[in-house]
Each structure stands twice: as C-alpha cells, then as structure tokens.
ChimeraX commands (.cxc) that place a marker at each C-alpha (Angstrom):
marker #1 position 126.78,109.72,113.75 radius 0.5
marker #1 position 127.83,106.08,114.44 radius 0.5
marker #1 position 124.40,105.36,115.96 radius 0.5
marker #1 position 122.70,106.90,112.95 radius 0.5
marker #1 position 124.78,104.78,110.59 radius 0.5
marker #1 position 124.07,101.67,112.64 radius 0.5
marker #1 position 120.33,102.33,112.60 radius 0.5
marker #1 position 120.50,102.87,108.86 radius 0.5
marker #1 position 122.31,99.55,108.35 radius 0.5
marker #1 position 119.84,97.70,110.56 radius 0.5
marker #1 position 116.92,99.30,108.74 radius 0.5
marker #1 position 118.35,98.34,105.34 radius 0.5
marker #1 position 118.98,94.79,106.56 radius 0.5
marker #1 position 115.42,94.50,107.84 radius 0.5
marker #1 position 114.01,95.80,104.55 radius 0.5
marker #1 position 116.13,93.30,102.61 radius 0.5
marker #1 position 114.98,90.40,104.80 radius 0.5
marker #1 position 111.33,91.42,104.47 radius 0.5
marker #1 position 111.69,91.73,100.69 radius 0.5
marker #1 position 113.20,88.24,100.57 radius 0.5
marker #1 position 110.32,86.97,102.71 radius 0.5
marker #1 position 107.79,88.06,100.09 radius 0.5
marker #1 position 109.87,86.49,97.32 radius 0.5
marker #1 position 110.10,83.24,99.28 radius 0.5
marker #1 position 106.38,83.25,100.01 radius 0.5
marker #1 position 105.53,83.58,96.33 radius 0.5
marker #1 position 107.94,80.76,95.52 radius 0.5
marker #1 position 106.21,78.51,98.04 radius 0.5
marker #1 position 102.83,79.42,96.55 radius 0.5
marker #1 position 104.14,78.46,93.12 radius 0.5
marker #1 position 105.30,75.10,94.47 radius 0.5
marker #1 position 101.98,74.52,96.21 radius 0.5
marker #1 position 100.09,75.01,92.95 radius 0.5
marker #1 position 102.64,73.24,90.77 radius 0.5
marker #1 position 99.88,71.40,88.92 radius 0.5
marker #1 position 98.47,74.69,87.66 radius 0.5
marker #1 position 101.97,75.83,86.75 radius 0.5
marker #1 position 102.30,72.78,84.48 radius 0.5
marker #1 position 98.90,73.50,82.94 radius 0.5
marker #1 position 99.71,77.16,82.23 radius 0.5
marker #1 position 103.14,76.21,80.88 radius 0.5
marker #1 position 101.66,73.86,78.29 radius 0.5
marker #1 position 98.92,76.37,77.52 radius 0.5
marker #1 position 101.49,79.11,76.88 radius 0.5
marker #1 position 103.69,76.76,74.84 radius 0.5
marker #1 position 100.90,75.39,72.66 radius 0.5
marker #1 position 99.40,78.85,72.16 radius 0.5
marker #1 position 102.79,80.20,71.11 radius 0.5
marker #1 position 103.45,77.29,68.76 radius 0.5
marker #1 position 100.00,77.69,67.21 radius 0.5
marker #1 position 100.76,81.32,66.43 radius 0.5
marker #1 position 104.24,80.66,65.03 radius 0.5
marker #1 position 102.97,77.84,62.81 radius 0.5
marker #1 position 100.99,80.54,61.01 radius 0.5
marker #1 position 104.19,81.35,59.10 radius 0.5
marker #1 position 104.45,77.80,57.72 radius 0.5
marker #1 position 100.70,77.70,57.17 radius 0.5
marker #1 position 100.74,80.92,55.17 radius 0.5
marker #1 position 103.39,79.50,52.84 radius 0.5
marker #1 position 101.44,76.28,52.40 radius 0.5
marker #1 position 98.20,78.12,51.63 radius 0.5
marker #1 position 99.53,80.84,49.34 radius 0.5
marker #1 position 102.33,78.90,47.68 radius 0.5
marker #1 position 105.83,80.07,46.91 radius 0.5
marker #1 position 104.58,82.55,44.29 radius 0.5
marker #1 position 103.87,85.13,46.97 radius 0.5
marker #1 position 107.55,85.26,47.76 radius 0.5
marker #1 position 107.57,86.37,51.41 radius 0.5
marker #1 position 110.37,85.38,53.77 radius 0.5
marker #1 position 109.03,82.50,55.86 radius 0.5
marker #1 position 112.08,82.45,58.14 radius 0.5
marker #1 position 111.71,86.17,58.86 radius 0.5
marker #1 position 108.00,85.81,59.62 radius 0.5
marker #1 position 108.73,82.84,61.87 radius 0.5
marker #1 position 111.30,84.81,63.85 radius 0.5
marker #1 position 108.95,87.82,63.95 radius 0.5
marker #1 position 106.20,85.72,65.54 radius 0.5
marker #1 position 108.56,83.90,67.92 radius 0.5
marker #1 position 109.94,87.20,69.25 radius 0.5
marker #1 position 106.43,88.56,69.69 radius 0.5
marker #1 position 105.29,85.41,71.48 radius 0.5
marker #1 position 108.23,85.27,73.90 radius 0.5
marker #1 position 108.37,88.99,74.65 radius 0.5
marker #1 position 104.64,89.05,75.31 radius 0.5
marker #1 position 104.93,85.99,77.54 radius 0.5
marker #1 position 107.60,87.72,79.63 radius 0.5
marker #1 position 105.88,91.10,79.87 radius 0.5
marker #1 position 102.43,89.64,80.54 radius 0.5
marker #1 position 103.87,87.48,83.35 radius 0.5
marker #1 position 105.31,90.62,84.97 radius 0.5
marker #1 position 102.04,92.49,84.59 radius 0.5
marker #1 position 99.86,89.64,85.86 radius 0.5
marker #1 position 101.95,88.81,88.93 radius 0.5
marker #1 position 102.31,92.47,89.84 radius 0.5
marker #1 position 98.71,93.48,89.23 radius 0.5
marker #1 position 97.38,90.46,91.13 radius 0.5
marker #1 position 99.25,91.25,94.34 radius 0.5
marker #1 position 95.95,92.02,96.08 radius 0.5
marker #1 position 94.02,89.26,94.33 radius 0.5
marker #1 position 96.53,86.68,95.57 radius 0.5
marker #1 position 96.15,87.94,99.12 radius 0.5
marker #1 position 92.38,87.55,98.93 radius 0.5
marker #1 position 92.62,84.07,97.43 radius 0.5
marker #1 position 94.96,82.99,100.22 radius 0.5
marker #1 position 92.92,84.75,102.93 radius 0.5
marker #1 position 95.94,86.75,104.09 radius 0.5
marker #1 position 95.03,90.26,102.94 radius 0.5
marker #1 position 94.38,91.63,106.43 radius 0.5
marker #1 position 97.57,90.14,107.83 radius 0.5
marker #1 position 99.74,91.41,104.96 radius 0.5
marker #1 position 98.39,94.95,104.69 radius 0.5
marker #1 position 98.20,95.43,108.46 radius 0.5
marker #1 position 101.69,94.03,109.11 radius 0.5
marker #1 position 104.46,96.48,110.16 radius 0.5
marker #1 position 106.07,96.34,106.72 radius 0.5
marker #1 position 106.70,99.29,104.46 radius 0.5
marker #1 position 104.50,99.05,101.42 radius 0.5
marker #1 position 107.33,99.63,98.99 radius 0.5
marker #1 position 109.17,96.68,100.55 radius 0.5
marker #1 position 106.12,94.50,99.99 radius 0.5
marker #1 position 105.77,95.61,96.36 radius 0.5
marker #1 position 109.50,95.28,95.65 radius 0.5
marker #1 position 109.36,91.67,96.85 radius 0.5
marker #1 position 106.32,90.98,94.68 radius 0.5
marker #1 position 107.80,92.58,91.57 radius 0.5
marker #1 position 111.20,90.96,92.07 radius 0.5
marker #1 position 109.50,87.59,92.04 radius 0.5
marker #1 position 107.45,88.51,88.96 radius 0.5
marker #1 position 110.63,89.46,87.08 radius 0.5
marker #1 position 112.38,86.23,88.07 radius 0.5
marker #1 position 109.36,84.07,87.32 radius 0.5
marker #1 position 108.75,85.76,83.98 radius 0.5
marker #1 position 112.37,85.39,82.91 radius 0.5
marker #1 position 112.67,81.71,83.86 radius 0.5
marker #1 position 109.31,80.64,82.43 radius 0.5
marker #1 position 109.94,82.53,79.18 radius 0.5
marker #1 position 113.40,81.00,78.84 radius 0.5
marker #1 position 111.96,77.50,79.23 radius 0.5
marker #1 position 109.27,78.18,76.65 radius 0.5
marker #1 position 111.88,79.66,74.30 radius 0.5
marker #1 position 114.04,76.53,74.58 radius 0.5
marker #1 position 110.99,74.34,73.90 radius 0.5
marker #1 position 110.05,76.41,70.83 radius 0.5
marker #1 position 113.61,76.16,69.53 radius 0.5
marker #1 position 113.07,72.40,69.24 radius 0.5
marker #1 position 110.30,73.03,66.69 radius 0.5
marker #1 position 111.79,75.87,64.64 radius 0.5
marker #1 position 115.21,76.78,63.33 radius 0.5
marker #1 position 116.19,80.08,64.91 radius 0.5
marker #1 position 118.66,82.33,63.10 radius 0.5
marker #1 position 120.35,84.64,65.61 radius 0.5
marker #1 position 123.58,85.12,63.69 radius 0.5
marker #1 position 122.88,88.83,63.17 radius 0.5
marker #1 position 121.24,89.42,66.54 radius 0.5
marker #1 position 122.32,92.07,69.04 radius 0.5
marker #1 position 121.52,90.20,72.25 radius 0.5
marker #1 position 122.91,92.93,74.52 radius 0.5
marker #1 position 120.73,95.55,72.85 radius 0.5
marker #1 position 117.65,93.35,73.10 radius 0.5
marker #1 position 118.34,92.81,76.79 radius 0.5
marker #1 position 118.59,96.57,77.37 radius 0.5
marker #1 position 115.24,97.15,75.67 radius 0.5
marker #1 position 113.57,94.38,77.65 radius 0.5
marker #1 position 115.02,95.71,80.92 radius 0.5
marker #1 position 113.58,99.15,80.20 radius 0.5
marker #1 position 110.24,97.57,79.35 radius 0.5
marker #1 position 110.27,95.58,82.58 radius 0.5
marker #1 position 110.45,98.75,84.66 radius 0.5
marker #1 position 107.54,100.26,82.74 radius 0.5
marker #1 position 105.35,97.17,83.10 radius 0.5
marker #1 position 106.10,96.96,86.83 radius 0.5
marker #1 position 104.87,100.52,87.29 radius 0.5
marker #1 position 101.73,99.92,85.24 radius 0.5
marker #1 position 101.16,96.62,87.06 radius 0.5
marker #1 position 101.27,98.40,90.43 radius 0.5
marker #1 position 98.73,100.93,89.16 radius 0.5
marker #1 position 96.49,98.10,87.92 radius 0.5
marker #1 position 96.81,96.28,91.26 radius 0.5
marker #1 position 94.76,99.10,92.79 radius 0.5
marker #1 position 91.66,97.87,90.96 radius 0.5
marker #1 position 91.16,94.69,93.04 radius 0.5
marker #1 position 91.75,96.82,96.13 radius 0.5
marker #1 position 89.05,99.34,95.24 radius 0.5
marker #1 position 86.65,96.87,93.61 radius 0.5
marker #1 position 86.81,93.57,95.53 radius 0.5
marker #1 position 84.21,91.85,93.32 radius 0.5
marker #1 position 85.32,93.03,89.87 radius 0.5
marker #1 position 88.84,94.36,90.23 radius 0.5
marker #1 position 90.67,91.19,89.16 radius 0.5
marker #1 position 88.57,90.97,85.99 radius 0.5
marker #1 position 89.35,94.60,85.22 radius 0.5
marker #1 position 93.09,93.91,85.28 radius 0.5
marker #1 position 92.55,91.19,82.67 radius 0.5
marker #1 position 90.86,93.77,80.45 radius 0.5
marker #1 position 93.94,95.99,80.75 radius 0.5
marker #1 position 96.21,93.08,79.81 radius 0.5
marker #1 position 94.06,92.13,76.81 radius 0.5
marker #1 position 94.12,95.76,75.61 radius 0.5
marker #1 position 97.92,95.72,75.57 radius 0.5
marker #1 position 97.83,92.50,73.54 radius 0.5
marker #1 position 95.51,94.04,70.96 radius 0.5
marker #1 position 97.17,97.41,70.36 radius 0.5
marker #1 position 100.88,96.72,70.86 radius 0.5
marker #1 position 101.71,94.72,67.73 radius 0.5
marker #1 position 102.54,91.44,69.40 radius 0.5
marker #1 position 101.76,89.36,66.30 radius 0.5
marker #1 position 101.48,92.07,63.62 radius 0.5
marker #1 position 102.81,95.59,62.96 radius 0.5
marker #1 position 100.66,98.33,64.43 radius 0.5
marker #1 position 100.44,99.87,60.94 radius 0.5
marker #1 position 97.62,97.42,60.14 radius 0.5
marker #1 position 95.47,98.80,62.97 radius 0.5
marker #1 position 92.87,101.56,62.50 radius 0.5
marker #1 position 94.39,105.01,62.83 radius 0.5
marker #1 position 92.87,105.70,66.24 radius 0.5
marker #1 position 94.30,102.44,67.57 radius 0.5
marker #1 position 97.72,103.31,66.15 radius 0.5
marker #1 position 97.62,106.54,68.13 radius 0.5
marker #1 position 96.82,104.59,71.30 radius 0.5
marker #1 position 99.55,102.03,70.53 radius 0.5
marker #1 position 102.18,104.77,70.74 radius 0.5
marker #1 position 101.33,105.11,74.44 radius 0.5
marker #1 position 101.86,101.40,75.15 radius 0.5
marker #1 position 105.30,100.41,76.52 radius 0.5
marker #1 position 104.82,96.95,75.02 radius 0.5
marker #1 position 104.95,98.54,71.55 radius 0.5
marker #1 position 108.42,99.98,72.20 radius 0.5
marker #1 position 109.69,96.73,73.71 radius 0.5
marker #1 position 108.53,94.69,70.73 radius 0.5
marker #1 position 109.83,97.13,68.12 radius 0.5
marker #1 position 113.17,97.52,69.89 radius 0.5
marker #1 position 113.64,93.80,70.50 radius 0.5
marker #1 position 112.80,92.96,66.89 radius 0.5
marker #1 position 115.18,95.65,65.64 radius 0.5
marker #1 position 117.97,94.20,67.79 radius 0.5
marker #1 position 117.35,90.52,67.02 radius 0.5
marker #1 position 116.15,90.63,63.41 radius 0.5
marker #1 position 118.10,93.59,62.04 radius 0.5
marker #1 position 121.07,93.58,64.41 radius 0.5
marker #1 position 120.50,97.22,65.36 radius 0.5
marker #1 position 123.29,98.72,67.45 radius 0.5
marker #1 position 122.68,99.97,70.96 radius 0.5
marker #1 position 122.95,103.57,69.75 radius 0.5
marker #1 position 120.03,102.91,67.39 radius 0.5
marker #1 position 117.90,101.38,70.15 radius 0.5
marker #1 position 117.77,104.46,72.37 radius 0.5
marker #1 position 114.68,105.61,70.48 radius 0.5
marker #1 position 112.92,102.66,72.17 radius 0.5
marker #1 position 114.78,102.60,75.49 radius 0.5
marker #1 position 114.37,106.27,76.40 radius 0.5
marker #1 position 110.54,106.29,76.22 radius 0.5
marker #1 position 110.49,103.11,78.32 radius 0.5
marker #1 position 112.76,104.59,80.97 radius 0.5
marker #1 position 110.75,107.82,81.02 radius 0.5
marker #1 position 107.52,105.87,81.41 radius 0.5
marker #1 position 109.04,103.78,84.19 radius 0.5
marker #1 position 110.24,106.88,86.03 radius 0.5
marker #1 position 106.68,108.20,85.96 radius 0.5
marker #1 position 104.66,105.04,86.61 radius 0.5
marker #1 position 106.80,103.55,89.41 radius 0.5
marker #1 position 106.54,106.45,91.91 radius 0.5
marker #1 position 103.00,107.19,90.74 radius 0.5
marker #1 position 102.03,103.55,91.31 radius 0.5
marker #1 position 103.49,103.49,94.82 radius 0.5
marker #1 position 101.76,106.76,95.71 radius 0.5
marker #1 position 98.41,105.69,94.25 radius 0.5
marker #1 position 98.62,102.27,95.91 radius 0.5
marker #1 position 99.14,103.91,99.29 radius 0.5
marker #1 position 96.12,106.16,98.77 radius 0.5
marker #1 position 93.99,103.22,97.66 radius 0.5
marker #1 position 95.15,101.14,100.62 radius 0.5
marker #1 position 94.19,103.86,103.09 radius 0.5
marker #1 position 90.81,104.26,101.42 radius 0.5
marker #1 position 90.19,100.49,101.50 radius 0.5
marker #1 position 90.99,100.38,105.21 radius 0.5
marker #1 position 88.66,103.28,106.00 radius 0.5
marker #1 position 85.78,102.02,103.84 radius 0.5
marker #1 position 85.91,98.36,104.90 radius 0.5
marker #1 position 87.06,97.01,101.52 radius 0.5
marker #1 position 90.07,95.37,103.12 radius 0.5
marker #1 position 88.50,91.95,103.49 radius 0.5
marker #1 position 89.12,88.40,102.38 radius 0.5
marker #1 position 86.17,88.09,100.01 radius 0.5
marker #1 position 84.51,90.52,97.63 radius 0.5
marker link #1:1,2 radius 0.2
marker link #1:2,3 radius 0.2
marker link #1:3,4 radius 0.2
marker link #1:4,5 radius 0.2
marker link #1:5,6 radius 0.2
marker link #1:6,7 radius 0.2
marker link #1:7,8 radius 0.2
marker link #1:8,9 radius 0.2
marker link #1:9,10 radius 0.2
marker link #1:10,11 radius 0.2
marker link #1:11,12 radius 0.2
marker link #1:12,13 radius 0.2
marker link #1:13,14 radius 0.2
marker link #1:14,15 radius 0.2
marker link #1:15,16 radius 0.2
marker link #1:16,17 radius 0.2
marker link #1:17,18 radius 0.2
marker link #1:18,19 radius 0.2
marker link #1:19,20 radius 0.2
marker link #1:20,21 radius 0.2
marker link #1:21,22 radius 0.2
marker link #1:22,23 radius 0.2
marker link #1:23,24 radius 0.2
marker link #1:24,25 radius 0.2
marker link #1:25,26 radius 0.2
marker link #1:26,27 radius 0.2
marker link #1:27,28 radius 0.2
marker link #1:28,29 radius 0.2
marker link #1:29,30 radius 0.2
marker link #1:30,31 radius 0.2
marker link #1:31,32 radius 0.2
marker link #1:32,33 radius 0.2
marker link #1:33,34 radius 0.2
marker link #1:34,35 radius 0.2
marker link #1:35,36 radius 0.2
marker link #1:36,37 radius 0.2
marker link #1:37,38 radius 0.2
marker link #1:38,39 radius 0.2
marker link #1:39,40 radius 0.2
marker link #1:40,41 radius 0.2
marker link #1:41,42 radius 0.2
marker link #1:42,43 radius 0.2
marker link #1:43,44 radius 0.2
marker link #1:44,45 radius 0.2
marker link #1:45,46 radius 0.2
marker link #1:46,47 radius 0.2
marker link #1:47,48 radius 0.2
marker link #1:48,49 radius 0.2
marker link #1:49,50 radius 0.2
marker link #1:50,51 radius 0.2
marker link #1:51,52 radius 0.2
marker link #1:52,53 radius 0.2
marker link #1:53,54 radius 0.2
marker link #1:54,55 radius 0.2
marker link #1:55,56 radius 0.2
marker link #1:56,57 radius 0.2
marker link #1:57,58 radius 0.2
marker link #1:58,59 radius 0.2
marker link #1:59,60 radius 0.2
marker link #1:60,61 radius 0.2
marker link #1:61,62 radius 0.2
marker link #1:62,63 radius 0.2
marker link #1:63,64 radius 0.2
marker link #1:64,65 radius 0.2
marker link #1:65,66 radius 0.2
marker link #1:66,67 radius 0.2
marker link #1:67,68 radius 0.2
marker link #1:68,69 radius 0.2
marker link #1:69,70 radius 0.2
marker link #1:70,71 radius 0.2
marker link #1:71,72 radius 0.2
marker link #1:72,73 radius 0.2
marker link #1:73,74 radius 0.2
marker link #1:74,75 radius 0.2
marker link #1:75,76 radius 0.2
marker link #1:76,77 radius 0.2
marker link #1:77,78 radius 0.2
marker link #1:78,79 radius 0.2
marker link #1:79,80 radius 0.2
marker link #1:80,81 radius 0.2
marker link #1:81,82 radius 0.2
marker link #1:82,83 radius 0.2
marker link #1:83,84 radius 0.2
marker link #1:84,85 radius 0.2
marker link #1:85,86 radius 0.2
marker link #1:86,87 radius 0.2
marker link #1:87,88 radius 0.2
marker link #1:88,89 radius 0.2
marker link #1:89,90 radius 0.2
marker link #1:90,91 radius 0.2
marker link #1:91,92 radius 0.2
marker link #1:92,93 radius 0.2
marker link #1:93,94 radius 0.2
marker link #1:94,95 radius 0.2
marker link #1:95,96 radius 0.2
marker link #1:96,97 radius 0.2
marker link #1:97,98 radius 0.2
marker link #1:98,99 radius 0.2
marker link #1:99,100 radius 0.2
marker link #1:100,101 radius 0.2
marker link #1:101,102 radius 0.2
marker link #1:102,103 radius 0.2
marker link #1:103,104 radius 0.2
marker link #1:104,105 radius 0.2
marker link #1:105,106 radius 0.2
marker link #1:106,107 radius 0.2
marker link #1:107,108 radius 0.2
marker link #1:108,109 radius 0.2
marker link #1:109,110 radius 0.2
marker link #1:110,111 radius 0.2
marker link #1:111,112 radius 0.2
marker link #1:112,113 radius 0.2
marker link #1:113,114 radius 0.2
marker link #1:114,115 radius 0.2
marker link #1:115,116 radius 0.2
marker link #1:116,117 radius 0.2
marker link #1:117,118 radius 0.2
marker link #1:118,119 radius 0.2
marker link #1:119,120 radius 0.2
marker link #1:120,121 radius 0.2
marker link #1:121,122 radius 0.2
marker link #1:122,123 radius 0.2
marker link #1:123,124 radius 0.2
marker link #1:124,125 radius 0.2
marker link #1:125,126 radius 0.2
marker link #1:126,127 radius 0.2
marker link #1:127,128 radius 0.2
marker link #1:128,129 radius 0.2
marker link #1:129,130 radius 0.2
marker link #1:130,131 radius 0.2
marker link #1:131,132 radius 0.2
marker link #1:132,133 radius 0.2
marker link #1:133,134 radius 0.2
marker link #1:134,135 radius 0.2
marker link #1:135,136 radius 0.2
marker link #1:136,137 radius 0.2
marker link #1:137,138 radius 0.2
marker link #1:138,139 radius 0.2
marker link #1:139,140 radius 0.2
marker link #1:140,141 radius 0.2
marker link #1:141,142 radius 0.2
marker link #1:142,143 radius 0.2
marker link #1:143,144 radius 0.2
marker link #1:144,145 radius 0.2
marker link #1:145,146 radius 0.2
marker link #1:146,147 radius 0.2
marker link #1:147,148 radius 0.2
marker link #1:148,149 radius 0.2
marker link #1:149,150 radius 0.2
marker link #1:150,151 radius 0.2
marker link #1:151,152 radius 0.2
marker link #1:152,153 radius 0.2
marker link #1:153,154 radius 0.2
marker link #1:154,155 radius 0.2
marker link #1:155,156 radius 0.2
marker link #1:156,157 radius 0.2
marker link #1:157,158 radius 0.2
marker link #1:158,159 radius 0.2
marker link #1:159,160 radius 0.2
marker link #1:160,161 radius 0.2
marker link #1:161,162 radius 0.2
marker link #1:162,163 radius 0.2
marker link #1:163,164 radius 0.2
marker link #1:164,165 radius 0.2
marker link #1:165,166 radius 0.2
marker link #1:166,167 radius 0.2
marker link #1:167,168 radius 0.2
marker link #1:168,169 radius 0.2
marker link #1:169,170 radius 0.2
marker link #1:170,171 radius 0.2
marker link #1:171,172 radius 0.2
marker link #1:172,173 radius 0.2
marker link #1:173,174 radius 0.2
marker link #1:174,175 radius 0.2
marker link #1:175,176 radius 0.2
marker link #1:176,177 radius 0.2
marker link #1:177,178 radius 0.2
marker link #1:178,179 radius 0.2
marker link #1:179,180 radius 0.2
marker link #1:180,181 radius 0.2
marker link #1:181,182 radius 0.2
marker link #1:182,183 radius 0.2
marker link #1:183,184 radius 0.2
marker link #1:184,185 radius 0.2
marker link #1:185,186 radius 0.2
marker link #1:186,187 radius 0.2
marker link #1:187,188 radius 0.2
marker link #1:188,189 radius 0.2
marker link #1:189,190 radius 0.2
marker link #1:190,191 radius 0.2
marker link #1:191,192 radius 0.2
marker link #1:192,193 radius 0.2
marker link #1:193,194 radius 0.2
marker link #1:194,195 radius 0.2
marker link #1:195,196 radius 0.2
marker link #1:196,197 radius 0.2
marker link #1:197,198 radius 0.2
marker link #1:198,199 radius 0.2
marker link #1:199,200 radius 0.2
marker link #1:200,201 radius 0.2
marker link #1:201,202 radius 0.2
marker link #1:202,203 radius 0.2
marker link #1:203,204 radius 0.2
marker link #1:204,205 radius 0.2
marker link #1:205,206 radius 0.2
marker link #1:206,207 radius 0.2
marker link #1:207,208 radius 0.2
marker link #1:208,209 radius 0.2
marker link #1:209,210 radius 0.2
marker link #1:210,211 radius 0.2
marker link #1:211,212 radius 0.2
marker link #1:212,213 radius 0.2
marker link #1:213,214 radius 0.2
marker link #1:214,215 radius 0.2
marker link #1:215,216 radius 0.2
marker link #1:216,217 radius 0.2
marker link #1:217,218 radius 0.2
marker link #1:218,219 radius 0.2
marker link #1:219,220 radius 0.2
marker link #1:220,221 radius 0.2
marker link #1:221,222 radius 0.2
marker link #1:222,223 radius 0.2
marker link #1:223,224 radius 0.2
marker link #1:224,225 radius 0.2
marker link #1:225,226 radius 0.2
marker link #1:226,227 radius 0.2
marker link #1:227,228 radius 0.2
marker link #1:228,229 radius 0.2
marker link #1:229,230 radius 0.2
marker link #1:230,231 radius 0.2
marker link #1:231,232 radius 0.2
marker link #1:232,233 radius 0.2
marker link #1:233,234 radius 0.2
marker link #1:234,235 radius 0.2
marker link #1:235,236 radius 0.2
marker link #1:236,237 radius 0.2
marker link #1:237,238 radius 0.2
marker link #1:238,239 radius 0.2
marker link #1:239,240 radius 0.2
marker link #1:240,241 radius 0.2
marker link #1:241,242 radius 0.2
marker link #1:242,243 radius 0.2
marker link #1:243,244 radius 0.2
marker link #1:244,245 radius 0.2
marker link #1:245,246 radius 0.2
marker link #1:246,247 radius 0.2
marker link #1:247,248 radius 0.2
marker link #1:248,249 radius 0.2
marker link #1:249,250 radius 0.2
marker link #1:250,251 radius 0.2
marker link #1:251,252 radius 0.2
marker link #1:252,253 radius 0.2
marker link #1:253,254 radius 0.2
marker link #1:254,255 radius 0.2
marker link #1:255,256 radius 0.2
marker link #1:256,257 radius 0.2
marker link #1:257,258 radius 0.2
marker link #1:258,259 radius 0.2
marker link #1:259,260 radius 0.2
marker link #1:260,261 radius 0.2
marker link #1:261,262 radius 0.2
marker link #1:262,263 radius 0.2
marker link #1:263,264 radius 0.2
marker link #1:264,265 radius 0.2
marker link #1:265,266 radius 0.2
marker link #1:266,267 radius 0.2
marker link #1:267,268 radius 0.2
marker link #1:268,269 radius 0.2
marker link #1:269,270 radius 0.2
marker link #1:270,271 radius 0.2
marker link #1:271,272 radius 0.2
marker link #1:272,273 radius 0.2
marker link #1:273,274 radius 0.2
marker link #1:274,275 radius 0.2
marker link #1:275,276 radius 0.2
marker link #1:276,277 radius 0.2
marker link #1:277,278 radius 0.2
marker link #1:278,279 radius 0.2
marker link #1:279,280 radius 0.2
marker link #1:280,281 radius 0.2
marker link #1:281,282 radius 0.2
marker link #1:282,283 radius 0.2
marker link #1:283,284 radius 0.2
view
C-alpha cells in the first residue's frame, strides 16, 4: 500500500508539472508575439467601443421622443461585448491547440511525447481561461473610462457562477472543434472560425434572440453562449439572485459534463487516426 500511494503521488506530481509546462509554453509564445497581442487588444477594444456607441448613436438619431433607456442599452451591449470576448478567447485558444502546434512546427514532438493527452489539454485550457479572464478584465477597465457603468444592483457572485459554468461548456466544445485542424490540415483552422462566427450570430451577443428567425431561435437554445449571456445580464442588470440563475447554470453544467469527456474521447480517436493516416505533419 505505501508503494502504491507513493507511485500515485509521484504520478500526480508529474502530471501537475507537465500541465504547468504547457501553461508556461503558451505564456512564452504570447510574449514572443507581443506585438500581435497589442494589435488584437486594440482591435477588440475598438470593436467593442464601436458596438457600445450604438446606444448613444440610437438616441442621437431617433431623439428623446422614442423614450428608450440609453443607460440600460449601454450596459446591455457592454455585457455582451465583454462576455463574448471572454468566451471567444477560451474557444479560440482551445480549438487552436493543433493549429498552434503546426504554426510552431512542434506538432510531432508534442503529440508523440510521453504525456497523457488530458494533461496536455488541461494545460492548454487552463491557459485559455487565464488569458481570457485577464484580457477581458483589461478591456473592461478601458471601456469603463468611456462609459458610466451602473453596477449598484448587480449580483457579481451570481454572474461569476454563470460565467464559470459557461467556461466549462466552451472548453468542451473547443476541444471538439480542435479536432478539425487535426483531421483537415489544410482547412481545419478555417472551419473552427466558422463555428465561432455561428455562435456570435445565434447567441444574442448584441441583441435578444427573439429578433432572430424562428429556426435560428431554436438553434440558439442549443448554444451555451446564449445561457451565459442571459444569465449574466439577469445577474448584472436585474440583480437576479443565485436561486433564480440556476435555470442558466444547470444547462451549462450539463453541457459541460457531456462535452468535456466527449471532447477528450473524440480527440484521442482523431489523434490516432491522424497518426495512422499521415496527417500528423507540420504543414497542411
């Protein structure tokens, strides 16, 4: 028994060190391409500001006779912008785990290394969560300099619980999407962008899904981003209690419990197929 326990401790320690190694490697890649990080930061900030300024623009164009709440619309758009920024960062960094390896020319070394695949993917997703949180926080602080944010009625704890549940769901879907560049070396990365754009369209990032065609509303119910946005807005705009937010959290947790193990299983199958068929190469 003592030897078994010792082996278990050593195995857990090795897994933790290997997970940290993948996190550290991604951090060094981010530092190497810091110029692009600055570019994408300003792109995300200016895109978000352009969307939020729609609230002020609508008031200026329609006049005060319309009588809509400009402050509410501003907060509605800010929440959509920041939540989408966070979730899309998770999805992109997770789904591009194979694309990054090909760009760096390390795909053979990484996927042939004596590392458990779940350890590799945990390191990748842990970095995506950290990166998404920090970058979104910085953008949120920058946007607060342009607009007056009213969070006096906000349930921050409830919003955090919804976003945490949504993070698990997006990680699972991101792992599933990361299979595409593995199976289709020449077109897989582009296909993941199509998946991301579809979430943006149907999930009500900048508008309620009720304005969509009926068939798109039916599809939107299947998107975890829809539940994250609705739950976060309910918590921050309406001050909904945690007990009222379970209608958003439970579907997200259920989806995460399905997509995470399914993603790991499907990734392993795709990896084995890529190795047998010769798709495990540096270029498409």
